[in-house]
C-alpha positions as CSV (number, residue, x, y, z in Angstrom):
1,Q,-1.3,-11.3,-15.9
2,V,-1.8,-10.9,-12.2
3,Q,-3.9,-7.9,-11.2
4,L,-3.9,-6.3,-7.8
5,V,-7.3,-4.7,-7.0
6,E,-6.9,-1.4,-5.2
7,S,-9.7,0.7,-3.6
8,G,-9.9,3.8,-1.4
9,G,-8.1,7.0,-1.9
10,G,-9.7,10.4,-2.7
11,L,-9.7,13.9,-1.5
12,V,-9.4,14.8,2.2
13,Q,-8.6,17.8,4.2
14,P,-5.4,18.1,6.3
15,G,-5.8,16.1,9.5
16,G,-8.3,13.8,7.9
17,S,-8.2,10.1,7.4
18,L,-8.4,7.7,4.5
19,R,-8.2,3.9,4.1
20,L,-6.6,2.1,1.2
21,S,-7.2,-1.6,0.4
22,C,-5.5,-4.0,-2.0
23,A,-6.3,-7.5,-2.9
24,A,-4.0,-10.0,-4.6
25,P,-5.1,-13.3,-6.1
26,E,-5.0,-16.1,-3.6
27,S,-3.4,-18.2,-6.2
28,I,0.0,-16.5,-5.8
29,G,0.3,-17.7,-2.3
30,S,1.1,-15.8,0.9
31,L,4.9,-16.1,1.1
32,N,5.4,-12.5,0.3
33,A,5.7,-8.9,1.4
34,M,2.6,-6.8,0.6
35,G,2.9,-3.0,0.8
36,W,2.3,0.4,-0.4
37,Y,4.5,2.9,-2.3
38,R,3.7,6.4,-3.4
39,Q,4.8,8.8,-6.1
40,A,4.2,12.5,-5.9
41,P,4.4,14.8,-9.0
42,G,8.0,15.3,-10.0
43,K,9.3,12.8,-7.4
44,Q,10.5,9.3,-7.4
45,R,8.3,6.5,-6.2
46,E,9.0,5.8,-2.5
47,L,8.2,3.2,0.1
48,V,5.3,3.9,2.4
49,V,5.1,0.5,4.2
50,T,5.6,-3.2,3.7
51,V,4.1,-6.0,5.7
52,T,5.5,-9.6,5.5
53,N,3.4,-12.7,5.8
54,D,4.6,-13.0,9.5
55,A,3.3,-9.4,10.1
56,S,6.7,-7.7,10.2
57,T,6.3,-4.1,9.1
58,N,8.6,-1.5,7.7
59,Y,7.3,2.0,7.6
60,A,8.8,5.1,6.1
61,D,9.9,7.6,8.8
62,S,7.5,10.2,7.3
63,V,4.4,8.1,8.1
64,K,5.3,6.4,11.4
65,G,2.7,7.1,14.0
66,R,0.1,8.2,11.4
67,F,-0.3,5.3,9.0
68,T,-1.1,1.7,10.0
69,A,-0.9,-1.3,7.7
70,S,-2.5,-4.6,8.2
71,R,-2.9,-7.7,6.1
72,D,-5.0,-10.8,5.9
73,N,-2.9,-13.8,4.8
74,A,-5.9,-16.0,4.1
75,K,-7.4,-13.4,1.7
76,N,-4.1,-12.0,0.5
77,T,-5.2,-8.5,1.2
78,V,-3.4,-5.5,2.7
79,N,-5.0,-2.3,4.1
80,L,-3.5,1.0,4.9
81,Q,-5.2,3.3,7.4
82,M,-3.9,6.8,7.0
83,N,-4.6,9.3,9.8
84,D,-3.6,12.9,10.3
85,L,-3.0,13.3,6.7
86,K,-0.7,16.1,5.6
87,Y,-0.3,18.1,2.3
88,E,2.9,16.2,1.6
89,D,1.0,12.9,1.7
90,T,-0.5,13.9,-1.6
91,A,0.5,11.3,-4.2
92,V,-0.5,8.3,-6.3
93,Y,-0.4,5.3,-4.0
94,Y,0.6,1.9,-5.5
95,C,0.0,-1.5,-4.0
96,N,2.9,-3.9,-4.4
97,V,3.4,-7.6,-3.7
98,K,6.8,-9.3,-3.9
99,G,7.2,-12.9,-3.1
100,W,7.9,-16.5,-4.1
101,N,5.9,-19.6,-4.9
102,L,6.5,-22.8,-6.7
103,K,6.5,-21.0,-10.1
104,G,9.3,-18.7,-8.9
105,S,9.6,-15.2,-7.7
106,Y,7.2,-12.4,-8.5
107,D,6.8,-8.7,-8.2
108,Y,3.3,-7.2,-8.9
109,W,2.0,-3.6,-8.9
110,G,-1.4,-2.2,-8.7
111,Q,-2.6,0.5,-11.1
112,G,-2.4,3.2,-8.4
113,T,-4.9,5.3,-6.6
114,Q,-4.8,9.0,-6.0
115,V,-4.7,10.5,-2.6
116,T,-5.1,14.3,-2.4
117,V,-4.8,16.3,0.8
118,S,-6.1,19.8,0.3
119,S,-8.1,22.4,2.1
């Protein structure tokens, strides 16, 4: 079972910043899209951002200009810098990796990390 190792998250005041990190095993290769999704209480899981191995990004409109994702292909890591956090950013954030290698396609999820924006 492939495990994604997430770190970061926590409690922050509105307008504050947090940084999330996620590491995938290097053995799965780098032909993939790494990203973050989030799920707020009572809501469906939604896309925050994905980053492909060629650095193409896809951000949710609600986070554009505030969140920045970056990845290191050599280490199979993806980071999410979250600035100017708002109450509505409160959610459990999940790392995701979708891709393909010689063993076939894969779609892995992290265990989730809580981000709470509160005064």
